[in-house]
C-alpha positions in Angstrom: -30.5 -8.4 11.4 -31.4 -10.9 14.0 -29.0 -10.9 16.6 -26.9 -14.1 16.6 -26.2 -16.2 19.4 -23.8 -19.7 19.5 -25.1 -22.2 21.9 -22.4 -23.1 24.1 -23.5 -26.8 24.5 -20.8 -29.5 23.4 -23.8 -31.9 22.5 -24.4 -32.6 19.1 -27.9 -30.5 19.5 -26.1 -27.8 21.4 -23.4 -27.4 18.5 -25.8 -27.1 15.7 -28.2 -24.8 17.6 -28.1 -21.4 16.4 -30.8 -19.3 18.6 -31.8 -16.7 15.9 -33.8 -14.4 18.1 -36.7 -13.4 16.0 -38.2 -16.7 14.1 -37.5 -18.8 11.1 -35.7 -16.0 9.2 -32.6 -16.3 11.4 -29.5 -17.8 10.7 -29.1 -21.4 10.0 -26.3 -24.4 9.0 -26.9 -25.1 5.1 -24.1 -27.6 5.0 -21.4 -28.9 7.3 -18.2 -31.4 7.0 -16.6 -31.3 10.5 -12.6 -31.5 10.7 -11.7 -35.1 11.1 -9.8 -35.5 14.5 -6.7 -36.9 12.1 -6.1 -33.4 10.9 -3.1 -32.3 13.1 -1.5 -29.2 10.9 1.4 -27.3 11.4 0.0 -24.0 10.8 -2.9 -22.2 8.9 -2.9 -20.2 5.8 -5.3 -17.6 5.6 -6.5 -16.8 1.8 -8.0 -13.4 0.9 -11.7 -13.6 1.5 -13.8 -14.1 -1.8 -16.8 -11.0 -1.4 -19.7 -11.5 -3.9 -21.1 -8.4 -2.6 -22.1 -5.2 -4.0 -19.4 -2.8 -3.3 -16.8 -4.8 -2.7 -13.1 -3.7 -2.9 -9.5 -5.0 -1.9 -9.6 -3.0 1.3 -13.0 -4.4 2.3 -11.3 -8.0 1.1 -7.8 -8.0 3.0 -9.8 -6.1 6.1 -12.0 -9.0 6.4 -9.4 -11.7 5.7 -7.4 -10.1 8.6 -10.1 -10.4 11.0 -10.6 -14.0 10.1 -6.7 -14.2 10.9 -7.3 -12.5 14.0 -10.0 -14.9 15.3 -8.1 -17.9 14.6 -5.3 -16.0 16.7 -7.6 -16.0 19.5 -9.0 -19.8 18.6 -5.8 -21.8 18.0 -2.4 -21.9 18.9 -0.8 -22.4 15.4 1.0 -20.1 13.5 -1.0 -18.1 10.7 0.2 -17.1 7.5 -1.8 -14.5 5.9 -2.4 -12.5 2.7 0.3 -9.7 3.2 2.8 -12.9 3.4 2.3 -13.3 -0.4 1.3 -12.5 -3.8 -1.8 -13.9 -4.9 -1.8 -15.1 -8.6 -5.4 -15.6 -9.0 -8.3 -13.7 -7.8 -9.9 -14.7 -4.3 -12.7 -16.5 -5.5 -10.6 -18.9 -7.5 -7.8 -19.6 -5.0 -8.3 -22.5 -2.9 -4.8 -24.1 -2.5 -1.9 -22.4 -1.0 0.8 -24.1 -3.4 -0.8 -23.5 -6.4 -2.7 -20.2 -6.1 0.3 -18.1 -4.8 3.9 -17.6 -5.0 3.8 -18.8 -1.4 6.7 -21.7 -2.0 9.0 -19.2 -3.5 8.9 -15.5 -2.3 10.1 -12.4 -3.7 12.6 -12.2 -1.1 14.1 -15.4 -2.0 12.8 -17.6 1.3 11.3 -20.7 0.4 8.2 -21.3 2.3 7.6 -25.3 3.2 3.7 -25.5 3.9 3.6 -29.2 3.9 1.4 -30.5 6.6 -0.1 -26.9 6.7 -3.9 -26.1 5.9 -5.8 -23.5 4.3 -8.8 -21.5 5.3 -10.7 -20.1 2.5 -14.2 -18.0 3.1 -16.3 -17.0 0.3 -19.2 -14.8 1.3 -22.1 -14.0 -1.6 -25.4 -12.1 -1.2 -28.7 -12.0 -2.8 -30.4 -8.8 -2.7 -33.7 -7.3 -3.7 -35.2 -4.0 -3.5 -38.3 -3.9 -1.5 -40.8 -0.9 -1.0 -43.3 -0.5 1.8 -45.9 2.2 2.8 -44.9 4.2 6.0 -47.9 6.0 7.8 -46.9 9.8 9.1 -48.9 9.2 12.6 -47.8 13.1 13.3 -50.8 13.5 10.7 -54.3 14.1 12.7 -56.5 13.6 10.0 -58.3 10.8 9.6 -57.1 10.6 6.0 -53.4 9.9 7.2 -50.4 10.9 4.9 -48.9 7.4 3.3 -44.9 7.7 2.2 -43.3 5.0 0.1 -39.8 3.9 1.3 -37.5 1.7 -0.8 -35.2 -0.9 1.5 -33.7 -3.9 0.5 -34.3 -7.7 1.0 -30.8 -9.3 1.6 -29.6 -12.9 2.3 -26.2 -13.5 2.9 -24.1 -17.4 2.6 -20.9 -17.9 4.4 -18.8 -20.8 3.4 -15.7 -21.6 5.2 -13.6 -24.4 3.7 -10.3 -26.0 5.0 -8.0 -27.9 2.3 -4.9 -29.3 2.6 -2.4 -26.6 1.2 -0.3 -28.6 -1.2 -3.8 -30.4 -2.9 -7.4 -29.6 -3.4 -8.7 -32.0 -1.0 -11.5 -30.7 1.3 -11.0 -31.3 5.2 -13.7 -29.5 6.6 -16.9 -27.1 5.2 -19.7 -25.1 7.2 -21.9 -23.0 5.1 -24.1 -20.4 7.2 -27.2 -18.3 5.7 -28.8 -15.5 7.3 -30.8 -12.5 6.3 -29.3 -9.2 6.8 -30.0 -5.7 6.4 -27.4 -3.7 4.5 -28.3 -0.4 6.0 -27.7 -1.6 9.8 -24.1 0.0 10.5 -22.6 2.7 12.6 -20.5 5.7 10.5 -16.9 4.6 10.9 -17.3 1.3 12.0 -18.2 -2.1 10.1 -19.9 -1.5 7.3 -21.7 -4.8 7.7 -21.7 -6.1 10.9 -24.2 -9.2 10.0 -21.7 -10.4 7.7 -18.9 -9.9 10.2 -21.0 -11.9 12.7 -22.2 -14.7 10.3 -18.0 -15.4 9.4 -17.3 -15.5 13.0 -20.0 -17.9 13.6 -19.0 -20.1 10.6 -15.3 -20.2 11.5 -16.0 -20.7 14.7 -18.3 -23.8 14.5 -15.3 -25.3 12.1 -12.7 -24.5 14.9 -14.9 -26.2 17.3 -15.4 -29.4 15.2 -11.9 -29.8 14.9 -10.5 -28.0 18.1 -8.2 -30.8 19.4 -6.6 -30.7 16.0 -6.1 -26.7 15.8 -5.3 -26.2 20.0 -1.6 -26.8 18.7 1.2 -27.1 21.4 0.8 -24.6 23.8 4.1 -22.9 22.6 2.6 -19.3 21.9 4.1 -16.4 23.0 1.8 -13.3 21.9 -1.2 -13.8 19.6 -0.8 -10.2 18.4 -3.2 -8.7 21.3 -3.4 -5.2 21.6 -1.8 -4.0 17.9 -3.6 -3.0 14.8 -2.6 -3.9 11.2 -0.8 -1.7 8.8 -3.2 0.4 7.2 -1.1 1.5 4.2 0.0 -2.2 3.5 -3.8 -3.0 3.2 -4.5 -0.2 1.2 -1.7 -1.2 -1.3 -3.0 -4.8 -1.1 -4.2 -6.3 -4.4 -4.8 -9.3 -6.5 -5.8 -10.3 -10.0 -9.6 -8.7 -10.8 -9.2 -6.7 -7.3 -7.3 -3.6 -7.9 -5.7 -2.1 -4.6 -7.6 1.2 -3.1 -3.8 3.0 -3.6 -4.1 2.1 -7.7 -7.7 3.8 -7.6 -6.5 6.9 -5.7 -3.3 7.8 -7.6 -4.8 10.4 -9.8 -6.6 12.1 -6.9 -4.9 15.2 -5.0 -2.5 14.3 -2.5 -4.5 15.7 0.2 -7.5 14.3 -0.6 -6.0 10.8 -0.5 -4.6 11.7 2.9 -7.9 12.8 4.2 -9.3 9.1 3.2 -6.4 7.4 4.6 -7.0 9.4 8.1 -10.9 8.6 7.9 -10.2 5.2 7.6 -8.1 4.8 10.8 -11.7 5.4 12.3 -12.8 2.1 11.3 -9.8 0.0 11.9 -8.5 2.0 15.3 -11.2 4.0 16.5 -10.2 6.9 19.0 -6.4 6.9 17.8 -5.2 10.5 17.7 -4.1 12.4 14.8 -0.4 12.1 15.7 -0.4 8.7 16.0 -2.8 8.3 12.5 0.1 10.1 10.7 2.7 8.0 12.1 1.4 5.0 11.3 0.5 6.0 8.0 3.9 7.1 7.6 5.8 4.5 9.2 5.3 0.8 8.1 4.4 -1.7 10.7 1.6 -2.5 13.4 0.5 -0.1 16.2 0.5 -0.9 19.4 -2.9 0.3 21.6 -2.1 -1.5 24.8 1.2 -1.1 26.5 3.0 -4.4 27.2 6.6 -3.8 28.5 8.9 -2.9 26.7 6.3 -1.5 24.2 4.4 1.4 24.8 0.9 2.8 23.4 1.8 4.4 19.8 4.8 2.6 19.1 4.8 1.3 15.6 6.4 -2.3 15.6 8.1 -3.1 11.8 10.7 -5.6 12.6 10.9 -8.9 14.5 14.7 -10.3 14.0 15.3 -9.7 10.4 11.9 -9.9 9.3 9.5 -7.0 8.4 6.1 -6.9 10.1 2.7 -5.4 9.0 0.0 -7.6 10.1 -0.7 -9.5 13.8 -0.4 -12.8 12.5 3.3 -12.0 11.4 4.4 -10.6 14.6 2.9 -13.4 16.5 4.5 -16.3 14.1 7.8 -14.4 14.3 7.4 -14.1 17.8 6.9 -17.8 18.1 10.1 -18.5 16.3 12.4 -16.8 18.7 14.5 -18.6 21.1 15.3 -16.5 24.1 15.3 -12.8 23.7 13.9 -11.4 20.2 15.4 -8.2 18.6 12.2 -6.0 17.7 12.3 -2.7 15.7 10.2 -0.1 16.8 9.6 3.6 15.4 8.6 5.6 18.5 8.5 9.8 18.4 9.8 9.1 14.9 12.6 7.8 16.0 13.9 4.0 15.0 15.0 2.2 18.2 15.8 -1.5 18.8 13.9 -3.3 21.7 14.2 -6.9 23.3 11.2 -8.7 23.8 11.4 -12.1 26.1 7.7 -12.5 27.1 6.6 -15.7 28.6 4.5 -18.4 26.8 1.2 -18.0 27.1 -1.0 -20.5 28.8 -2.1 -23.6 26.9 -5.2 -23.6 25.3 -8.3 -25.6 27.2 -9.4 -28.1 24.6 -13.2 -29.0 25.3 
């Protein structure tokens, strides 16, 4: 996979420049409709990512959707609603508009969520993959008749489409399509299974945000963006959508010990270096894990409530904390005991708008 580098110039040429670093097969923008400046949403709904790639699962869908939400928390100043906030009525590749594709307006807990003046962000990833075969010469053979091996690999072309729409109606507000060659075998065990896809999605989302940064920056009222927190893995395992069954449902007939082993193995991807004790606690208790201490929160704490609302993802923690006036009551699991803390963190500095 060619390393991806975004040019930092704010000129038209600079913004469009993707420097592939290894020839004409590098990443390129195929289509683009920049966000128009009048778009000034009150928040962003991140719909579950549609993954048309081999081996895609519900866990992969929700994990990559959370990565997009985390990217928006770093790049914008708006509250974010994500897949753990609502129940899908359509499959991820059909979900486009929040008001009609989810039960966002009438959630199971009876509260009504008004998404007028919000926008939805939808990511579609497709992959065309073909098998290739090439000869490999064993250089260790000193005989003039060198030994030749046949090795099979993959030729992969990935296409990432990021679309922003009105949350209430199917009106496209912005659209970016990015394409690049990728190597599906280029990954590290226990980490991101497709780092090439991750880089392409990040580049496309950044491009769309940069094109409408003045509209998406918000008003500088954020208190936290979920920094130093890890999303709740059990909630991700339980997540599913039409035509995308949850990993929990697939493992329900397996022995409990095997299921637990699989869950502990997954923590190595989402929270590398997390101790076994913290893994077990985070699997047992619903909530986001604190990886970076920020008083009064400590490393290993599991935050499961902000006010009276439950928390299972960073975007929920950030959004609920933004809504607090003064000190905010937070429920935390600490050393297998549930304690109440009060957070009164200062507002973060407003984002710099280029």
